[in-house]
C-alpha positions in Angstrom: 41.4 194.5 59.0 39.4 197.1 56.9 42.1 199.8 57.2 45.6 199.5 56.3 48.1 198.9 59.2 49.4 202.7 58.7 46.0 204.1 58.3 44.4 202.3 61.3 47.2 203.7 63.2 46.5 207.3 62.2 42.8 206.8 62.8 43.9 205.3 66.2 46.2 208.4 67.4 43.2 210.4 66.6 41.0 208.7 69.2 38.0 206.4 69.8 35.3 209.4 70.0 36.2 211.1 67.0 36.3 207.8 65.2 32.9 206.6 66.6 31.7 209.9 65.5 32.9 210.4 62.1 33.4 206.9 60.5 30.4 205.5 63.0 27.8 207.7 63.0 28.3 210.2 59.9 29.8 207.4 57.7 27.8 204.5 58.4 24.8 205.8 60.6 24.1 208.7 58.1 23.3 206.3 54.8 21.6 204.0 56.9 19.4 206.5 58.6 18.7 208.1 55.1 17.7 204.3 53.8 15.5 203.9 56.8 13.5 207.4 56.4 12.7 206.6 52.8 11.7 203.1 53.5 9.6 204.7 56.6 8.2 206.5 54.0 6.6 203.7 52.2 5.5 201.6 55.2 5.1 203.6 58.2 3.7 207.2 57.0 -0.3 208.0 57.4 -2.4 207.0 54.6 -3.2 210.5 54.0 0.4 212.0 54.8 2.2 213.5 51.5 5.7 213.1 50.8 6.5 216.5 52.3 4.6 216.1 55.4 6.6 213.3 56.3 9.9 214.4 55.8 9.3 218.0 57.9 7.5 215.8 60.6 9.3 216.2 64.2 8.6 213.0 64.0 10.7 211.7 61.2 14.0 213.9 62.3 13.8 212.3 65.6 13.7 208.6 64.1 16.4 209.7 61.6 19.0 211.0 64.1 18.1 208.1 66.4 18.9 205.6 63.7 22.1 207.4 62.7 23.1 207.5 66.3 22.3 203.9 67.4 23.3 202.0 64.2 26.2 204.5 63.4 27.6 204.0 67.4 27.0 200.4 67.4 28.5 199.9 64.0 31.6 202.3 65.2 32.1 200.3 68.0 32.1 197.1 66.3 34.7 198.3 63.6 36.8 199.7 66.7 37.1 196.6 68.2 37.8 194.3 65.0 40.5 196.4 63.9 42.2 197.2 67.2 42.3 193.1 67.6 43.8 192.9 64.1 46.2 195.7 64.6 47.2 193.9 67.9 47.3 190.6 66.0 50.0 192.3 63.1 51.8 193.8 65.6 52.4 190.3 67.7 53.1 188.4 64.3 56.1 191.1 63.4 57.6 191.5 66.8 
């Protein structure tokens, strides 16, 4: 389990949706989306497009939020599931 047992119990009380948005989309999806946008400038930008033009285009922002939401949502679900499984296993052995 990535979190301590008490830390996971606190996050678990706050709920799945909050965990998914904060730990998944914000903390994991956000940095991933930033990296994808920087890499996207080097590999996907039009040949005559300047750095500033790339980052103000609507396509860039749509892909940014899509990367953050999709990657963060999926990884948040995976982490929740793994932590739940580990938490249940720890409680099973202690009881």
